[in-house]
C-alpha positions, -999 to 999 in steps of 0.1 A, spaced: 1 -2 1 32 23 -1 37 60 -15 60 87 -19 69 95 13 61 134 21 57 157 48 25 174 56 26 200 30 35 174 4 72 179 -2 92 150 -8 131 145 -3 138 158 -39 135 193 -37 105 203 -58 92 172 -59 55 169 -44 31 145 -43 -3 142 -28 -34 117 -30 -30 80 -41 6 85 -51 18 100 -14 25 84 18 16 111 46 13 83 76 -19 99 85 -38 69 81 -10 44 85 -5 20 52 -40 22 45 -52 46 19 -85 29 5 -119 40 -3 -127 75 12 -94 77 27 -81 79 -6 -103 108 -10 -94 123 24 -60 122 7 -67 142 -21 -90 170 -6 -66 179 23 -31 172 7 -40 179 -27 -47 214 -15 -19 217 9 4 204 -15 -8 229 -42 -3 255 -20 35 243 -10 44 241 -44 30 275 -52 51 290 -25 80 276 -35 73 279 -72 70 315 -71 106 323 -67 114 302 -102 92 319 -129 125 334 -146 139 294 -146 108 279 -157 103 309 -182 144 300 -199 133 264 -198 100 270 -218 121 286 -242 147 262 -248 120 236 -252 105 254 -280 141 258 -297 145 223 -292 111 215 -309 116 237 -336 148 221 -348 129 192 -364 136 162 -336 102 156 -320 100 131 -300 70 108 -316 52 82 -292 53 47 -300 24 32 -323 21 1 -298 32 -6 -262 65 -30 -265 65 -65 -250 80 -56 -219 47 -49 -202 33 -81 -206 67 -96 -196 68 -75 -166 29 -83 -155 40 -123 -158 72 -118 -136 50 -100 -110 18 -121 -109 40 -150 -103 64 -137 -78 45 -110 -56 5 -117 -63 -19 -125 -35 0 -150 -23 39 -147 -17 70 -164 -2 106 -160 -1 113 -185 -28 91 -167 -55 104 -130 -43 133 -137 -47 132 -155 -84 113 -124 -91 142 -101 -82 166 -123 -104 146 -117 -132 143 -79 -130 177 -80 -123 186 -83 -162 160 -54 -168 181 -17 -175 181 6 -148 185 34 -173 170 49 -207 175 64 -240 159 99 -229 144 101 -265 127 69 -262 96 77 -240 84 36 -239 119 26 -228 120 55 -197 87 44 -189 99 3 -189 130 12 -166 106 31 -147 82 2 -141 110 -20 -136 124 0 -109 86 2 -89 87 -35 -94 120 -38 -77 109 -20 -48 74 -38 -45 97 -72 -41 124 -56 -18 97 -46 6 77 -78 5 111 -98 10 118 -79 41 87 -79 58 82 -109 72 49 -111 84 11 -113 65 -10 -80 72 -38 -61 49 -31 -72 14 3 -86 17 -2 -123 26 28 -142 29 25 -181 30 56 -188 48 50 -158 75 9 -164 77 3 -147 108 8 -108 116 39 -98 139 39 -69 163 75 -58 153 60 -52 115 40 -24 125 59 -1 108 64 18 77 95 2 56 114 30 37 135 25 8 158 52 -3 182 53 -30 217 40 -21 207 30 16 197 -3 30 158 -6 39 148 10 72 113 11 89 96 38 110 65 37 138 30 43 123 29 75 137 14 113 118 48 124 103 64 155 117 69 180 89 105 186 99 115 153 105 104 144 69 113 174 51 146 157 43 133 120 46 141 101 15 112 89 -2 
């Protein structure tokens, strides 16, 4: 059920990146953001995040204008990024890996098999190939899901490990994954804005 970790104003650990609603993990509902919870997240944090982003962005108007001018020059150069005519086969391949390794019933062997299968997938993509970028990003999300499910040796909510079928109190925490560091866990309490402002997503 996770999401991008934010503070109470929707800010992530990446300067200038904000998240709200289903994409975000504020902590105010623990790990559960289904049904009416997700609506509340969108309404409350959508407004808070929009205001925070607008305040931060007001000082960057000149930079945005320069970026738009540069983009218009590139587009006029005759090198448009054309969309692909149809999705590549990677979508079906990735779906098959995740169904077999991280479906409703999971275990350590299946999760590890999925991780091995994804090890061969590219982590970078040519910036001129939108579908390749999407594939690399989708594979990254899949790796994060597999790593989190492997780490959590219990069953809770929509996560059911056949090799760990019971809930364990020690796992009543959020597990956090950040680039370049080992996964870690935090208590499921409402986050403090100052504490999460520098936290990894």
